[in-house]
N, C-alpha and C positions, 0 to 999 in steps of 0.2 A: 530378712526372714529366712530361716534355714530351710533346706530342702526337706529334711525330716519332718519339720513342723507342717509344711505345706502338704506333704504326702499323707501325714496322719489326718489332717483336716479333710483332705479330698476323700480319702477312704472312709472316714467316719461319716461324712455327709452323705456319700453315695449309699452306704448301708442303711442309714436311718431314714432316707428319703421315701422308701417304699411305704405305701399306706398299710398300716397294721392296726391292731387293736389299740395300742397306746396312742398312736397319732390321731386316730379317729376320736378317741375320748378327749384329747387335748383340743382338737378342732371344735368339738361340741361345746366344751366348757368355754372356749374362747368366744364362740358365737353368743353364748349366754352371758359372757363377761362375769363369770363366777370363779372367784378364787384363782385367777389366772397366774398371779405372781408365785404363790406357794406351789401351785401345780407344776408350772414350768421349771421352777427351781428343784422340785423333788425329782422330776424326770431327768434333768441334766446332771444333778448330783449323783443319782443312782447310776447313770451311765458312766460318770467319771470314776466311781468306785469300782465298777466292773472292768473298765478299761485299765485302771491301775492294777487290778488283780491279774488281768490277762498279761499285761506287759511285764509284771513281776514274776511271771511263770506259774500263775495259779491254774492255768489250763490243764495241768496234769491231774486236777481233781477228778475230772470225768474218767480218766483212765484208772485212777486209784480206787474209785468207788463206782463200779459198773452199774449199780442200781440207781445212781443219782439222776442220770438222764431220763430213765423210764419214769421215775416218780415225778420229775418236773414236767415231763411231756403229758402224762395223764392228768396231773393236777391242773395244768394250764388248759387242757382241752375241756375239762369239766367247767372251769370258771368261764371260759370264752363261750361255751354253749349256753350257760345260764344268762350271761350278759347279752348275747346275741338274740335269744328268745325274748328277753325283756325289751330290747330295742324294737323288735318286730311287733310285739304286743302294743307298744306305745304308738307305732306307726298305724296299726290296725284301729286303734281308738281315735285316731284323727290328729294326733300331734298336739292337741290343745294343752295337754299337761305340761308341755315343754315350751309353750308360748311365753316369750320373754316378758310380754306386757302383763302377765298374770302375777309376776313377782314371786313365784314359788322358787326358792333357792335351796339347793342341796347344802348340807352342812359341810364345813371345811373337813371335818373328820371323815365323813363318808367319801368325799371326793379324793382325799389323800389315800385312804385305804383302798379305794378302787384302782387308782393309778399305780399304787405300789403292787397290787396283785397283778395288774397288766404287765408290769415291769419284771417283777421277781418270780412270777410263775410261768413266764414265757421262755421255753427252752431256746427259741431263736435269738433272744436277747443275749443269752450266754454264748451261743455259737458265734454271733457277730462280734460281741465285745471281748469276751474272755478268750475264746479259742482263735477266731480269725484275726482280730486286731493284735492279740497277743503273739501269735505265731509270725505274722507279717512284720511286726516291730523288730523281730530278731534280725531282719535283713538290713537294718539301719544301724549305723555307728552310734548316733544320738537317739537312743530309744526313749529317753525322757522327753525330748522335743517332739518325737512322733506321738507319744501318749498325750502330751499337752495339746497338740494339734487336733487329735481325735476328740478329746474332751471339749475343746473349744467349739468344734462343729456341733456337738450336742446342745451346748448353750445357745448358739446362734440359731439352730434349727427350731428348738422348742419355743424360744421366746418369739421368734418370727411367726411361728404357727399360732401360738396362743394369742398374741396381740394383733397379728395380721388378720385373724379371723373376724375381729371386730368390724373391719371394713365391710364385711358381708352382712352385718346385722340387719340393715334395712330389708334385704331380700328375705331374711328369716323372721321378719315380723309377721309373716303369714304362716298359719298352721300347716298349709300344704307343703311348704318348703321343709318344715320340720319332719313331715311324714316321709318325704323323699330321703332326707338325710338319715333318719332313723332306719329306714328300709335298707339303705346302702350299708350303714354301720352293722346292722343285724346280719346281713349277708356276708360281709367281710369277716365278722367274728365267727360265724358258723363255718365259713370256708377254711379259716385258719385252724379251727378246732378239728375239722375233718382231716386236714393235712397232718396234724399232729398225731391223730389216732392211726392214720394210714402209714405213717413213717416206719 
């Protein structure tokens, strides 16, 4: 296994490990066991596209279009605020609406649209994948292997998170556990939105 591939995997995994809006949503859906395969695949493929763009030199977009970062930042903040408030509202109502035993499932379309918004409207995703990974890849002779390693880390992480969450499903059979999770998710979303506005 090449050094570049390992370096790309390590960097990609360390960047994606932090709890954020996208990860919290994947965790929630994994606990509900709803559309886990297409959800994880969408997250990983989106990351792969952004990483490829960054390694290919697409990071210059932010410099060429000064308004791009601002539009993405405020658009992401608005979306995260809306989702965070919705999560806190669910927690306030008691979490029963998300009780797995009730069998209320979100549609595949709504799940994919939500995670695509979390991914493509989040400026931090662009900073991590396009800018940071793209610029660091220039330090390696085998940039392709570095990119593949970073992409592989996204696939490993999202599928581990989505399917690993199912192990915790007995705990989340109780509405109180969903209340706690929704509260944490809501606070995380609003915290990220605040940071985006304050940047």
